[in-house]
TORBATI-251372 format. One line per field, with one value per residue (C-alpha): chain; x, y, z negated. Coordinates in nm, 3 decimals. Each point is the difference from the previous one (the first is absolute). Example, Ala and Ser with C-alpha at 12.3 -4.5 7.8 and 13.67 -1.06 7.14 Angstrom:
REM residues 2
marti = (A A)
x = (1.230 0.137)
y = (-0.450 0.344)
z = (-0.780 0.066)
//
This chain:
REM residues 423
marti = (A A A A A A A A A A A A A A A A A A A A A A A A A A A A A A A A A A A A A A A A A A A A A A A A A A A A A A A A A A A A A A A A A A A A A A A A A A A A A A A A A A A A A A A A A A A A A A A A A A A A A A A A A A A A A A A A A A A A A A A A A A A A A A A A A A A A A A A A A A A A A A A A A A A A A A A A A A A A A A A A A A A A A A A A A A A A A A A A A A A A A A A A A A A A A A A A A A A A A A A A A A A A A A A A A A A A A A A A A A A A A A A A A A A A A A A A A A A A A A A A A A A A A A A A A A A A A A A A A A A A A A A A A A A A A A A A A A A A A A A A A A A A A A A A A A A A A A A A A A A A A A A A A A A A A A A A A A A A A A A A A A A A A A A A A A A A A A A A A A A A A A A A A A A A A A A A A A A A A A A A A A A A A A A A A A A A A A A A A A A A A A A A A A A A A A A A A A A A A A A A A A A A A A A A A A A A A A A A A A A A A A A)
x = (-7.164 -0.088 0.221 0.139 -0.030 0.294 -0.086 -0.069 0.286 0.018 -0.173 0.233 0.030 -0.231 0.141 0.075 0.284 0.303 0.022 0.162 0.326 0.230 -0.142 0.056 0.288 -0.122 0.028 0.367 0.119 0.321 -0.039 0.077 0.360 -0.066 -0.148 0.290 0.264 -0.196 -0.003 0.382 0.040 -0.238 0.179 0.336 -0.118 -0.126 0.327 0.233 -0.147 0.342 0.118 -0.296 0.143 -0.007 -0.342 -0.124 0.134 -0.172 -0.326 0.010 0.057 -0.284 -0.224 0.079 -0.102 -0.315 -0.240 0.073 -0.031 -0.337 -0.152 0.122 -0.094 -0.344 0.048 -0.325 -0.002 -0.340 0.173 0.262 -0.239 0.080 0.354 -0.016 -0.273 0.202 0.316 -0.153 -0.148 0.350 0.173 -0.263 0.023 0.384 -0.050 -0.251 0.238 0.290 -0.239 -0.074 0.349 0.192 0.259 -0.141 0.344 0.147 -0.296 -0.039 0.306 -0.244 -0.173 0.276 -0.231 -0.219 0.295 0.067 -0.368 0.004 0.083 -0.344 -0.158 0.264 0.001 -0.339 0.101 0.328 -0.029 -0.314 -0.067 0.162 0.320 0.139 -0.094 0.177 0.319 0.011 -0.069 0.282 0.204 -0.050 0.089 0.330 0.063 -0.076 0.258 0.267 -0.085 0.036 0.348 0.112 -0.106 0.170 0.321 -0.011 -0.047 0.319 0.198 -0.087 -0.324 -0.332 -0.007 -0.223 0.273 0.052 -0.295 -0.018 -0.182 0.092 0.010 -0.233 0.082 -0.198 -0.063 -0.367 -0.026 0.215 -0.230 -0.321 0.074 0.140 -0.320 -0.222 0.220 -0.006 -0.364 -0.032 0.250 -0.176 -0.336 0.173 0.116 -0.371 -0.067 -0.072 0.350 0.157 0.115 0.211 0.224 0.351 0.069 -0.305 0.081 0.358 -0.126 -0.229 0.297 0.210 -0.268 -0.102 0.369 0.046 -0.320 0.114 0.348 -0.157 -0.118 -0.324 -0.257 -0.313 0.096 0.021 -0.338 -0.154 0.160 -0.110 -0.372 0.013 0.139 -0.258 -0.282 0.137 0.032 -0.360 -0.123 0.223 0.126 -0.143 0.155 0.337 -0.087 0.045 0.379 0.039 0.106 0.263 0.125 0.025 0.194 0.237 0.058 0.066 0.260 0.187 -0.040 0.277 -0.052 -0.017 -0.273 -0.214 0.068 -0.133 -0.311 -0.096 0.035 -0.302 -0.223 0.225 -0.145 0.338 0.163 0.079 -0.117 -0.330 -0.062 0.105 -0.279 -0.259 0.096 -0.031 -0.356 -0.109 0.140 -0.162 -0.345 0.036 0.092 -0.312 -0.230 0.126 -0.053 -0.216 -0.122 0.305 0.284 0.288 0.119 0.248 0.354 -0.134 0.019 0.382 0.006 -0.292 0.069 0.169 -0.326 -0.191 0.259 -0.034 0.259 0.165 0.032 0.378 0.019 -0.077 -0.076 -0.085 -0.017 -0.336 -0.238 0.127 -0.371 -0.184 -0.343 0.102 0.234 -0.260 -0.275 0.251 0.127 -0.317 -0.291 -0.238 -0.172 0.336 0.066 -0.357 0.072 0.355 -0.163 -0.274 0.257 0.182 -0.325 -0.155 0.306 -0.013 -0.360 0.014 0.281 -0.195 -0.316 0.164 0.211 -0.323 -0.192 0.276 0.018 0.188 0.331 -0.057 -0.065 0.247 0.107 -0.022 0.340 -0.020 -0.306 0.156 0.319 -0.180 -0.212 0.317 0.220 -0.273 -0.068 0.380 0.063 -0.271 0.076 0.366 -0.131 -0.140 0.366 0.164 -0.069 0.040 -0.280 0.225 0.291 -0.008 0.175 -0.224 -0.309 0.094 0.011 -0.353 -0.158 0.055 -0.128 -0.306 -0.053 0.043 -0.379 -0.086 0.258 -0.153 -0.348 0.096 0.084 -0.323 -0.255 0.086 -0.186 -0.307 0.067 -0.037 -0.356 -0.017 -0.093 -0.362 -0.069)
y = (-0.115 -0.034 0.205 -0.210 0.176 -0.001 -0.162 0.260 0.061 -0.187 0.183 0.170 -0.155 0.133 0.260 -0.090 -0.021 -0.197 -0.354 -0.023 -0.227 -0.130 -0.139 -0.379 -0.054 -0.093 -0.364 -0.056 0.337 -0.009 -0.023 0.332 0.070 -0.081 -0.337 -0.080 0.087 -0.190 -0.314 -0.011 0.082 -0.272 -0.238 0.096 -0.075 -0.346 -0.104 0.136 -0.236 -0.178 0.332 0.099 0.343 0.113 -0.158 0.178 0.329 -0.040 -0.106 0.321 0.206 -0.176 0.068 0.375 -0.012 -0.215 0.271 0.208 -0.299 -0.114 0.321 0.010 -0.393 -0.017 -0.332 -0.209 -0.051 -0.175 -0.291 -0.032 -0.028 -0.384 0.092 0.315 -0.131 -0.296 0.206 0.260 -0.234 -0.180 0.331 0.122 -0.336 0.042 0.341 -0.163 -0.273 0.240 0.185 -0.324 -0.134 -0.121 0.260 0.284 0.161 -0.315 -0.068 0.350 -0.055 -0.209 0.319 -0.001 -0.246 0.295 0.097 -0.371 -0.033 0.317 -0.186 -0.167 0.362 0.133 -0.296 0.073 0.370 -0.042 -0.352 0.030 -0.238 -0.303 0.154 0.141 -0.307 -0.203 0.215 -0.047 -0.388 -0.008 0.200 -0.281 -0.268 0.166 0.061 -0.381 -0.087 0.235 -0.118 -0.363 0.066 0.180 -0.303 -0.265 0.211 -0.047 -0.378 0.008 0.192 -0.281 0.101 -0.209 -0.242 0.034 0.161 0.269 0.036 0.236 0.309 0.210 0.381 -0.047 -0.038 -0.334 -0.308 -0.001 0.345 -0.101 -0.310 0.195 0.263 -0.274 -0.185 0.287 0.082 -0.358 -0.039 0.339 -0.150 -0.338 0.175 0.217 -0.313 -0.108 0.311 -0.048 0.134 -0.062 -0.354 0.121 0.216 -0.171 0.265 -0.098 -0.362 0.078 0.220 -0.290 -0.265 0.269 0.089 -0.366 -0.107 0.274 -0.089 -0.374 0.125 0.232 -0.319 0.190 -0.292 0.247 0.145 -0.351 -0.091 0.314 -0.036 -0.358 0.080 0.311 -0.209 -0.286 0.250 0.163 -0.343 -0.079 0.325 -0.005 -0.351 -0.273 -0.278 0.105 -0.107 -0.351 0.067 0.072 -0.351 -0.005 0.340 -0.100 -0.302 0.184 0.263 -0.264 -0.175 0.334 0.230 0.023 -0.187 0.317 0.138 -0.310 -0.011 0.357 -0.084 -0.317 0.192 0.189 -0.274 -0.121 0.084 -0.103 0.313 0.242 0.308 -0.176 -0.082 0.362 0.133 -0.248 0.147 0.359 -0.080 -0.132 0.314 0.229 -0.171 0.065 0.372 0.020 -0.155 0.245 0.327 -0.100 0.364 0.203 -0.225 0.056 0.292 0.046 -0.129 -0.155 -0.376 -0.024 0.168 -0.210 -0.338 -0.140 0.046 -0.219 -0.243 -0.365 -0.135 -0.223 0.265 0.014 0.382 0.207 0.298 0.046 0.309 -0.085 -0.305 -0.110 0.003 0.299 -0.061 -0.088 0.303 0.252 -0.148 -0.037 0.363 0.184 -0.223 -0.209 0.290 0.139 -0.361 0.015 0.335 -0.121 -0.306 0.203 0.228 -0.321 -0.163 0.325 0.045 -0.376 0.009 0.300 -0.152 -0.333 0.175 0.201 -0.294 -0.172 0.289 0.083 -0.345 -0.217 -0.133 0.150 0.366 0.276 0.038 -0.334 -0.042 0.315 -0.132 -0.345 0.148 0.193 -0.332 -0.222 0.243 0.066 -0.368 -0.075 0.297 -0.113 -0.362 0.089 0.220 -0.298 -0.091 0.339 0.356 0.142 0.262 0.154 0.030 0.326 -0.079 -0.299 0.204 0.278 -0.206 -0.190 0.332 0.089 -0.355 0.073 0.333 -0.143 -0.081 0.342 0.180 -0.175 0.103 0.362 0.089 -0.154 0.163 0.373 0.181 0.222 0.374 0.237 0.165 0.363 0.218 0.113 0.347)
z = (15.468 -0.367 -0.254 -0.290 -0.329 -0.230 -0.335 -0.296 -0.214 -0.334 -0.292 -0.230 -0.355 -0.255 -0.224 -0.355 -0.256 0.096 -0.165 -0.325 -0.025 0.238 0.320 0.055 0.253 0.339 0.122 0.111 -0.148 -0.193 -0.350 -0.213 -0.095 -0.371 0.113 0.220 -0.276 -0.259 0.223 0.018 -0.368 -0.081 0.238 -0.166 -0.339 0.092 0.207 -0.274 -0.273 -0.030 -0.168 -0.221 -0.090 0.360 0.056 -0.283 0.135 0.335 -0.177 -0.199 0.313 0.166 -0.291 0.038 0.377 -0.059 -0.088 0.297 0.219 -0.134 0.065 0.358 0.090 -0.147 -0.207 -0.012 -0.371 0.030 0.197 -0.267 -0.292 -0.019 -0.066 -0.218 -0.238 -0.139 0.007 -0.206 -0.252 -0.014 -0.078 -0.256 -0.170 -0.001 -0.194 -0.225 -0.093 -0.068 -0.235 -0.180 -0.004 -0.304 0.079 0.206 0.055 0.148 0.207 0.129 0.234 0.218 0.115 0.276 0.177 0.071 0.233 0.111 0.122 0.202 0.331 -0.007 0.048 0.224 0.244 0.160 0.028 0.180 0.164 0.202 0.284 0.151 0.160 -0.321 -0.200 0.238 -0.007 -0.367 0.026 0.250 -0.247 -0.268 0.245 0.062 -0.379 -0.051 0.243 -0.154 -0.356 0.134 0.139 -0.308 -0.222 0.249 -0.008 -0.373 0.049 0.202 -0.265 -0.240 -0.175 0.039 -0.277 -0.322 -0.200 0.267 0.216 0.296 -0.043 0.298 -0.079 -0.290 -0.369 -0.034 0.220 -0.069 0.131 0.306 0.072 -0.070 0.282 0.237 -0.044 0.106 0.290 0.103 0.013 0.204 0.251 0.019 0.072 0.264 0.188 0.024 0.205 0.378 0.090 -0.341 0.055 0.288 -0.187 -0.082 -0.261 -0.201 -0.004 -0.096 -0.276 -0.108 -0.003 -0.210 -0.249 -0.075 -0.027 -0.264 -0.174 -0.029 -0.132 -0.260 -0.184 -0.115 -0.040 -0.021 0.332 0.154 -0.139 0.125 0.352 0.031 -0.087 0.242 0.292 -0.057 0.009 0.325 0.162 -0.110 0.167 0.323 0.067 -0.255 0.230 -0.116 -0.357 0.113 0.034 -0.383 -0.078 0.279 -0.098 -0.374 0.081 0.223 -0.278 -0.258 0.224 0.088 -0.301 -0.235 -0.341 -0.219 0.216 -0.015 -0.375 -0.037 0.211 -0.198 -0.324 0.098 -0.137 -0.280 -0.325 -0.189 0.189 -0.276 0.210 0.079 -0.354 -0.100 0.231 -0.168 -0.324 0.140 0.131 -0.340 -0.166 0.255 -0.063 -0.360 0.062 0.236 -0.270 -0.266 0.217 0.300 0.094 0.021 -0.078 -0.225 0.207 0.285 -0.081 -0.323 0.126 -0.038 -0.337 -0.146 0.153 -0.300 -0.175 0.250 0.134 -0.040 -0.267 0.245 0.283 0.139 -0.035 -0.303 0.218 0.367 0.222 0.139 0.028 0.353 0.110 0.153 -0.129 -0.358 0.012 0.087 -0.242 -0.295 0.061 0.111 -0.055 0.218 0.155 0.128 0.136 0.177 0.159 0.120 0.159 0.150 0.170 0.146 0.118 0.146 0.235 0.080 0.076 0.235 0.188 0.032 0.116 0.261 0.104 0.082 0.141 0.243 0.155 -0.255 0.126 0.342 -0.141 0.088 -0.348 -0.144 -0.077 -0.230 -0.184 -0.017 -0.140 -0.293 -0.084 -0.008 -0.197 -0.260 -0.023 -0.049 -0.233 -0.231 0.005 -0.096 -0.266 -0.186 -0.068 -0.016 -0.111 0.354 -0.039 -0.276 0.245 0.169 0.297 0.091 -0.107 0.219 0.295 -0.079 -0.079 0.378 0.102 -0.211 0.173 0.382 0.056 -0.129 0.206 0.306 -0.096 -0.086 0.367 0.118 -0.232 -0.034 -0.269 0.097 0.065 -0.292 0.017 0.065 -0.314 -0.019 0.106)
//
């Protein structure tokens, strides 16, 4: 009877110095404590945007935890180059604009933006992979519903006209509409997921958020939402575009007269606020022509507007130019505007490429990528009529949306292990 020989034992590992640096966590392993703590601090700073002081507190704590978490999680910085390069240029040009400002002391206050932009670097450290991203997106869906209820209660209490517009827990109605708009589009994209349309809570949230957006009387948000919905239908259900005339006719029949008047005023050049924006655009172009490289300096547009204003402009001074591209270029110069646009475009293109690479509308994360693209499209469209990039609460939500494609990529492309030192 033949005797079976046992296989030889595996060879012992070669002797040598231990690897330098922390080992990458094994697949499926729980993230280190610093990363888990950082994630919840990061989530808290986002969901606390209605109270900016509390949001800043959580962001500061997340920044303290960030270095320890980055050392343990092996962030693939090479995959983040499309994000970090335009961000770095934008912030460097901010410092250059401060240095060349008409009033350096006043412009120096804008160095707080170095803190405000930290979430773009923290997100790929703390929010890595689909599951944590979905948790935060769901958090924004809930936040949008709560903000909508807050605003609708204000309508019930007698607010809601142009003299007393609803603003939820925020200090300004534009901030309220800006945050609602992003939450609305993330919700809308979630409904397009394979099982998302079955959720009655999401549909209820959509109804509430859109009612609140209508009651906010914020025309820039309406235009942005209309464009984003049209693009969504072109991508997912183009035949539904044929229903637009019927929906418009029904809305005209049922909508209150003040709401219809507000909507038709969007294209009314005799409207005083529309003419004011035209005057601000003319002044902004003169500012850019005067100092195209580094701009007037942060916070200088308001101070120097009387010098550049059109003589027939309704207002002698304005806080900003009600237009993101003009405001950035006038304050900081055309190179800073190019860096800011590159930041937006980088996130949009990464989301678009991954959307297509993973199967388009049938992909497992199609709703996340679609939400990013729709939210960025709507935000930048609204930004043609309002300086929402300069609104910290809105900006904070948008920075997370910008980071979502890179958060998903960060979990899939771990960085290489650190090489052992030479003997």
